[in-house]
Every structure is written in C-alpha cells, then in structure tokens.
C-alpha positions as CSV (number, residue, x, y, z in Angstrom):
1,X,8.1,57.1,48.7
2,X,11.8,57.0,49.5
3,X,11.3,53.9,51.7
4,X,9.4,52.1,48.9
5,X,12.2,52.9,46.5
6,X,14.9,51.5,48.9
7,X,12.8,48.4,49.5
8,X,12.4,47.9,45.7
9,X,16.2,48.2,45.2
10,X,16.9,45.7,48.0
11,X,14.4,43.3,46.5
12,X,15.9,43.8,43.0
13,X,19.4,43.3,44.4
14,X,18.2,40.1,46.1
15,X,16.7,38.8,42.9
16,X,19.8,39.5,40.9
17,X,21.9,37.7,43.5
18,X,19.7,34.7,43.2
19,X,19.9,34.8,39.4
20,X,23.7,35.1,39.5
21,X,24.1,32.1,41.9
22,X,21.7,30.1,39.8
23,X,23.6,31.0,36.6
24,X,26.9,30.1,38.2
25,X,25.5,26.8,39.4
26,X,24.1,26.0,35.9
27,X,27.4,26.9,34.3
28,X,29.3,24.8,36.8
29,X,27.1,21.8,36.1
30,X,27.5,22.2,32.4
31,X,31.3,22.6,32.7
32,X,31.4,19.4,34.8
33,X,29.2,17.5,32.3
34,X,31.3,18.7,29.3
35,X,34.6,17.8,31.1
36,X,33.3,14.3,31.9
37,X,32.2,13.8,28.3
38,X,35.6,15.0,27.0
39,X,37.5,12.7,29.4
40,X,35.4,9.6,28.6
41,X,35.3,10.2,24.8
42,X,39.0,10.9,24.5
43,X,41.3,8.2,23.1
44,X,43.2,6.0,25.5
45,X,46.4,8.0,24.8
46,X,44.8,11.1,26.1
47,X,42.5,9.7,28.8
48,X,43.2,10.5,32.4
49,X,43.4,7.0,33.8
50,X,43.7,5.8,37.4
51,X,47.2,4.7,36.5
52,X,48.1,8.3,35.4
53,X,46.6,9.7,38.6
54,X,48.6,7.2,40.6
55,X,51.8,8.1,38.9
56,X,51.1,11.8,39.3
57,X,50.4,11.5,43.0
58,X,53.3,9.1,43.5
59,X,55.7,11.9,42.4
60,X,54.6,14.1,45.2
61,X,56.4,14.2,48.6
62,X,54.6,11.9,51.1
63,X,55.1,14.7,53.7
64,X,52.4,16.7,51.9
65,X,49.8,14.1,52.5
66,X,50.8,13.7,56.1
67,X,50.6,17.5,56.6
68,X,47.1,17.6,55.0
69,X,45.8,14.7,57.2
70,X,47.2,16.3,60.3
71,X,45.1,19.3,59.7
72,X,42.0,17.2,59.9
73,X,43.1,14.6,62.5
74,X,45.5,15.7,65.2
75,X,46.7,12.1,65.7
76,X,48.8,12.4,62.5
77,X,50.7,15.4,64.0
78,X,52.5,12.9,66.3
79,X,53.9,11.2,63.2
80,X,55.6,14.4,62.0
81,X,59.1,15.0,63.2
82,X,60.1,18.3,64.6
83,X,62.4,18.9,61.7
84,X,59.6,18.5,59.2
85,X,59.4,21.8,57.3
86,X,56.1,23.5,56.7
87,X,54.5,23.0,53.3
88,X,55.3,25.8,50.8
89,X,52.5,26.5,48.4
90,X,55.0,27.3,45.6
91,X,56.8,24.0,46.0
92,X,53.5,22.1,46.1
93,X,52.3,23.7,42.9
94,X,55.6,23.0,41.2
95,X,55.4,19.3,42.1
96,X,51.8,19.1,41.0
97,X,52.4,20.7,37.6
98,X,55.9,19.3,36.8
99,X,56.6,16.4,39.2
100,X,59.8,18.2,40.0
101,X,60.8,18.2,43.6
102,X,62.9,21.4,44.5
103,X,65.0,19.4,47.0
104,X,65.7,16.4,44.7
105,X,67.7,17.2,41.5
106,X,67.1,13.7,40.2
107,X,63.5,14.6,39.4
108,X,64.8,17.2,36.9
109,X,68.0,15.6,35.6
110,X,66.3,12.2,35.2
111,X,64.3,13.5,32.3
112,X,67.1,15.5,30.7
113,X,70.2,13.3,30.9
114,X,70.0,9.9,29.1
115,X,70.4,7.1,31.5
116,X,70.0,9.3,34.6
117,X,66.5,8.0,35.3
118,X,68.3,4.9,36.7
119,X,68.8,6.9,39.9
120,X,65.0,6.9,40.4
121,X,65.5,3.4,41.7
122,X,65.8,3.2,45.5
123,X,68.4,1.4,47.6
124,X,66.2,0.0,50.4
125,X,69.1,-1.8,52.0
126,X,72.7,-1.2,50.9
127,X,74.9,-4.3,51.1
128,X,78.6,-4.1,51.2
129,X,79.9,-1.7,48.6
130,X,76.5,-0.9,47.2
131,X,75.7,2.7,46.3
132,X,74.0,4.7,43.6
133,X,77.1,4.4,41.3
134,X,76.7,0.6,41.1
135,X,73.0,-0.1,41.1
136,X,71.9,-3.3,39.3
137,X,71.9,-2.8,35.6
138,X,69.5,-5.0,33.6
139,X,71.0,-6.7,30.5
140,X,70.5,-4.9,27.2
141,X,69.4,-6.2,23.9
142,X,71.8,-9.0,22.8
143,X,73.8,-8.1,19.7
144,X,72.9,-11.5,18.2
145,X,70.0,-13.8,18.2
146,X,70.4,-17.3,19.6
147,X,68.0,-19.6,17.8
148,X,70.0,-22.9,17.2
149,X,68.9,-26.0,19.2
150,X,71.3,-27.4,21.7
151,X,73.7,-30.0,20.2
152,X,72.7,-33.6,20.8
153,X,73.9,-34.9,24.1
154,X,74.5,-31.4,25.5
155,X,72.4,-32.0,28.6
156,X,74.3,-35.3,29.4
157,X,77.7,-33.6,28.8
158,X,76.9,-30.7,31.2
159,X,76.6,-33.0,34.2
160,X,80.4,-33.5,34.9
161,X,80.8,-29.7,34.8
162,X,78.2,-29.3,37.6
163,X,79.9,-31.7,40.0
164,X,79.7,-30.2,43.5
165,X,82.7,-30.0,45.8
166,X,82.1,-31.8,49.0
167,X,82.3,-29.4,51.9
168,X,83.2,-30.6,55.4
169,X,80.6,-28.2,56.8
170,X,77.9,-29.2,54.3
171,X,74.6,-29.9,56.1
172,X,73.2,-33.4,56.1
173,X,69.7,-34.0,54.8
174,X,68.0,-34.0,58.2
175,X,65.5,-31.3,57.5
176,X,61.8,-31.9,57.4
177,X,60.1,-32.2,54.1
178,X,57.2,-30.6,52.3
179,X,56.3,-34.1,51.0
180,X,54.6,-34.1,47.6
181,X,54.0,-30.4,47.8
182,X,56.1,-28.0,45.7
183,X,56.3,-24.6,47.3
184,X,59.0,-22.9,45.3
185,X,58.8,-21.9,41.6
186,X,62.0,-20.9,39.8
187,X,62.0,-19.5,36.3
188,X,64.2,-17.3,34.0
189,X,62.9,-14.3,32.1
190,X,66.3,-13.7,30.6
191,X,67.1,-17.3,30.3
192,X,70.0,-16.8,27.9
193,X,72.0,-14.5,30.2
194,X,75.4,-16.1,30.6
195,X,78.8,-15.5,32.1
196,X,81.8,-14.4,30.0
197,X,84.5,-16.5,31.5
198,X,82.4,-19.6,30.7
199,X,82.1,-18.6,27.1
200,X,84.5,-17.9,24.2
201,X,83.6,-14.2,24.4
202,X,85.1,-11.1,25.9
203,X,82.4,-8.4,25.4
204,X,79.4,-8.1,27.7
205,X,77.1,-7.8,24.6
206,X,78.0,-11.4,23.8
207,X,77.4,-12.8,27.3
208,X,74.4,-14.8,26.1
209,X,74.3,-18.5,25.5
210,X,71.5,-21.0,25.1
211,X,73.4,-23.8,26.9
212,X,75.5,-22.3,29.6
213,X,73.6,-19.5,31.4
214,X,71.7,-18.5,34.5
215,X,69.6,-21.6,34.3
216,X,72.6,-23.6,35.6
217,X,72.5,-21.5,38.8
218,X,68.7,-21.9,39.1
219,X,68.8,-25.6,38.6
220,X,71.6,-26.0,41.2
221,X,69.4,-24.0,43.6
222,X,66.4,-26.2,42.9
223,X,68.5,-29.4,43.4
224,X,69.8,-28.2,46.8
225,X,66.3,-27.1,47.9
226,X,65.0,-30.5,47.1
227,X,67.8,-32.1,49.1
228,X,66.8,-29.9,52.1
229,X,63.1,-31.0,51.8
230,X,61.8,-28.0,50.0
231,X,59.6,-29.1,47.1
232,X,60.7,-27.0,44.0
233,X,59.6,-26.6,40.4
234,X,61.7,-25.0,37.7
235,X,60.7,-23.9,34.3
236,X,63.3,-23.6,31.5
237,X,61.0,-22.1,28.9
238,X,63.2,-20.3,26.3
239,X,61.8,-16.8,26.6
240,X,64.4,-15.6,24.1
241,X,63.0,-18.0,21.5
242,X,59.5,-16.8,22.3
243,X,60.6,-13.2,21.6
244,X,62.1,-14.2,18.3
245,X,59.0,-16.2,17.3
246,X,56.5,-13.5,18.2
247,X,58.7,-10.6,16.9
248,X,58.8,-9.0,20.4
249,X,61.5,-6.6,21.6
250,X,63.9,-7.6,24.3
251,X,62.3,-5.2,26.8
252,X,59.1,-7.2,26.4
253,X,60.7,-10.2,28.0
254,X,58.6,-10.0,31.2
255,X,55.5,-9.8,29.1
256,X,56.6,-13.0,27.4
257,X,57.4,-14.8,30.6
258,X,54.2,-13.8,32.4
259,X,52.1,-16.6,31.0
260,X,54.7,-19.1,32.2
261,X,54.4,-17.8,35.8
262,X,50.7,-17.4,35.8
263,X,50.2,-20.9,34.4
264,X,52.5,-22.4,37.1
265,X,50.9,-20.6,40.0
266,X,47.3,-21.3,38.9
267,X,48.0,-24.9,38.3
268,X,49.7,-25.5,41.7
269,X,48.2,-23.5,44.6
270,X,51.0,-24.7,46.9
271,X,53.6,-22.6,45.0
272,X,54.1,-19.7,47.4
273,X,57.6,-18.5,46.6
274,X,58.4,-17.3,43.1
275,X,62.0,-16.6,42.1
276,X,63.1,-15.1,38.8
277,X,66.9,-15.8,38.3
278,X,69.1,-13.3,36.4
279,X,72.6,-12.1,36.3
280,X,73.7,-8.4,36.5
281,X,75.6,-6.4,34.0
282,X,78.1,-4.7,36.4
283,X,81.8,-5.3,36.5
284,X,83.2,-8.4,38.3
285,X,84.7,-6.2,41.1
286,X,81.1,-5.2,42.1
287,X,79.6,-8.7,41.9
288,X,82.2,-11.0,43.5
289,X,82.9,-12.0,47.1
290,X,85.5,-14.3,48.6
291,X,84.4,-16.2,51.7
292,X,86.6,-18.7,53.5
293,X,88.8,-19.1,50.4
294,X,86.0,-19.7,48.0
295,X,84.8,-17.2,45.4
296,X,81.1,-16.5,45.1
297,X,79.0,-14.4,42.9
298,X,77.2,-11.7,44.9
299,X,73.4,-11.7,44.9
300,X,71.1,-8.7,44.9
301,X,67.3,-8.6,45.4
302,X,65.2,-6.5,43.0
303,X,61.6,-5.6,43.9
304,X,59.2,-4.0,41.4
305,X,57.7,-1.0,43.2
306,X,54.9,-0.5,40.6
307,X,53.2,-3.6,42.0
308,X,50.4,-2.3,44.2
309,X,51.3,-4.7,47.0
310,X,55.0,-4.7,46.6
311,X,55.6,-4.1,50.3
312,X,55.0,-7.8,50.9
313,X,57.6,-8.9,48.4
314,X,59.9,-6.2,49.8
315,X,59.6,-7.8,53.3
316,X,60.6,-11.2,51.8
317,X,63.6,-9.7,50.1
318,X,64.6,-7.8,53.3
319,X,64.3,-10.9,55.5
320,X,66.4,-13.0,53.1
321,X,69.1,-10.3,52.8
322,X,69.4,-10.0,56.6
323,X,69.6,-13.8,56.9
324,X,72.4,-13.9,54.3
325,X,74.3,-11.1,56.0
326,X,74.0,-12.8,59.3
327,X,75.7,-15.9,58.0
328,X,77.8,-14.7,55.1
329,X,78.5,-10.9,55.4
330,X,79.1,-9.2,52.1
331,X,77.5,-11.9,50.0
332,X,74.3,-9.9,49.4
333,X,74.5,-6.5,47.7
334,X,71.3,-5.5,49.2
335,X,67.7,-4.8,48.3
336,X,66.7,-2.5,45.4
337,X,63.3,-1.3,44.3
338,X,62.7,-0.3,40.7
339,X,60.0,1.8,39.1
340,X,59.5,4.6,36.5
341,X,60.6,5.0,32.9
342,X,63.0,2.5,31.3
343,X,62.2,-0.4,33.7
344,X,59.4,-3.0,33.9
345,X,58.5,-1.9,37.4
346,X,56.4,-5.0,38.3
347,X,58.5,-8.0,37.1
348,X,55.5,-10.3,37.3
349,X,55.8,-10.1,41.1
350,X,52.1,-9.4,41.4
351,X,51.4,-13.1,40.9
352,X,52.6,-13.8,44.5
353,X,53.2,-11.8,47.7
354,X,56.4,-13.9,48.1
355,X,58.1,-13.1,44.8
356,X,61.6,-11.7,44.1
357,X,64.0,-11.2,41.3
358,X,67.5,-12.4,42.1
359,X,70.5,-11.1,40.3
360,X,73.2,-13.7,40.9
361,X,76.6,-12.3,39.9
362,X,77.4,-10.4,36.8
363,X,78.7,-11.0,33.3
364,X,82.2,-11.2,34.7
365,X,81.5,-14.1,37.0
366,X,81.8,-17.7,36.1
367,X,79.0,-20.3,36.0
368,X,80.7,-22.1,38.9
369,X,80.7,-19.0,41.1
370,X,77.0,-18.4,40.3
371,X,76.0,-22.0,41.1
372,X,78.1,-21.9,44.3
373,X,76.1,-18.9,45.4
374,X,72.8,-20.5,44.3
375,X,73.4,-23.5,46.5
376,X,74.3,-21.4,49.5
377,X,71.2,-19.3,49.0
378,X,69.1,-22.5,48.9
379,X,70.5,-23.5,52.3
380,X,69.8,-20.1,53.8
381,X,66.3,-20.1,52.3
382,X,65.6,-23.5,53.7
383,X,66.4,-22.3,57.2
384,X,64.2,-19.3,56.6
385,X,61.3,-21.4,55.3
386,X,61.4,-23.9,58.2
387,X,61.7,-21.2,60.8
388,X,58.7,-19.5,59.3
389,X,56.8,-22.8,59.4
390,X,57.5,-23.2,63.1
391,X,56.3,-19.7,63.9
392,X,53.1,-20.3,61.9
393,X,52.6,-23.7,63.5
394,X,53.0,-25.5,60.2
395,X,53.6,-29.3,60.3
396,X,56.2,-30.9,58.1
397,X,55.3,-34.1,56.4
C-alpha cells in the first residue's frame, strides 16, 4: 500500500512538473507575442528601431564584444592584449542601461554640460597643434540672412582678385589627363561661409557673404585640378538661399545640399571623389601656417562616423593627410571623425566611398590664404590620384 502511495505521489509530481513547464512555455510565448505587438504598434518616436539598437551598442566598449567572441572562438583571444582587463558585470550593466563608461568621464559630462558633447568627436590623426581644445567647430547660424543677388558684373570684377602668383617651383602641365571624364565633384554645403579680413566685418557671426566665400577656394582648387589633368565639376548652388526659400533651419544645410550631391553622382558615374568645402570657426592662430615665407590656411579633414561605411572615407582622408604632411609639414591639422548629438554625423558622405569634408582655414584667414591652400591641395591630390591609377593599372587618356 505504501509503495502504491509513493508511486502515485511520484506520478502526481511528474504531472505537476509537466503542467508547470507547459504553463511557463505558454506564458513566455504570450509575453513574446504581446511584446512584438507593442513594439510594432508603437509610434515611431517610441519604436525600438535598428538605428536605436545601433546607437545603443555603439556606446558600449568594443572590448566587451571581443571578450564575448573569445569565449566561443579561441582565435579571438590572440587579439586581446595582456593588459586588457576582465569584463566587470557591474560596468557592463551600467553601460547597457545608461551608455556611461566608468573609465570615460566624457560619456557623463557630455550630457550634462552644454557644448561638452563636442568631445565625443575623435581625433584619428592629430596634425601640428591639434588637440581636444581646438577641434573643428562648425559654423553657427548666421545672425543675418543673405538674400540679395550679386551686383551686376560681380563675377567679372572678381577675376583680378584671383590672380595667381607665379611660383618658380610651380609644376608644368605635363601630367596625364582623364580626358573627357570628370572624376572629382566639389560643392559647398555652407556656401556663404566667408573670411573676416576679406569683408567689412569684425565678428565671426558676420563672416558670411554671398560673393566672397569658400567657393573662391573651391573654384581655385577645381581650376588647378583641371590644369593637372583631373576632370573636375563644381556646383555653386546657393544652399543658404534654399534654406531661406524652404524655411529650413541652418542645421538642416546637409539635408538641403544632399539632392545636389545625389543628382551629380547619379548623372555622372565617373565622379568618384566628392569634396565638400567649408571653413572652420576657430581662431586664426589655430588655422594658419607659414611655409617658405607664404601664409596658408590650414586644412582639416572631417569624416562622418555615422555613415555605415565611413572607414573607406576615413582611409582617403588619412592618405591625403599623410601626403600633405610629407610635403608640407604642419599644413594639415589632421583627421577628425564626428558623430553623436549636435552634429550631422554623415555629411552626405554615404554617396561615395571617396568623400570628405575639407575645412580650409577659419574665419580669421583671408580668401587669398584659403585659395593658396586649395591650389596646393589640388597639386597634392593630383599626385595621389595618378599614383593610385598606376597601382590599379589605370590608363590615362
């Protein structure tokens, strides 16, 4: 009798265990279905998108992923340095819940101190004098709106001001040519950014002009590239006027210039290199370099790190920086990546894997200093381009 009772209890216990597991499974499935329904029916503002997940995981230390992979594949253990600290569960949970890294105070201060988020940007290569106290600063909203049309004859009158000094060392036009193919596209998202010494103005907020601005530097660059056999197209669409016409804010400038770039690249498949020309907002002491008695506006490369394939653009910027440094040390301020709150993060650089944003000088430089640098950059780029053509086995026309 006692054996029958024990057998009955074991059987009853087994049935209850099956019931519990079945109930847990049903509840889990229901919870999953309810969660999916809630996520898919939520409004866009509350929906957990792939972009949100990307941003969330981006904030976490890359060492965490390497540690997890090494637990499954021993090959990844060789990629970890001996100094790599073991993963602390408390630190991991803190990063997952708050995106704050215990060993990086910028992740906390950036959200608490106005303007501190600037330091989320990374100096990939620091040029002469470049550090986190003088990172490139994008121009702010102009304190005035420039809508008037250029005075009649302005374009013809500008030509004498752009006369180029004949340099003894200037290269003769013996370079090969791309023929009827245009391979470089130059445009200006902040086309009205100008240089104070070339204007009747003293404050940086007034360093905007519809006639004398960064387009002078870009056009000088294009002209020199053409002389060196590099087919180049420039676009002088007045993005500032588009913002005014559509009632868009100044921070939407890249949104306004995007159709210009997309149209150019889709129309001409030969356009491989895309350069957006700007000027910085730093002081003259940070953006000026004297070389062999001539004064130049320094250049800095800005790469949007929120472009999924930004590494390809980063390589182009790095290669050009190194080539500049090899020939004219100190002329390049380095290579910077930008991402996060308060910046565009892409800068239309997803239209090409050979795109870059060039900050030529600052508000304290002159148009002449900026154009001088632009011409020098054109010569350096031409050497870079033809060297790459030789490596790839390309044939000049």
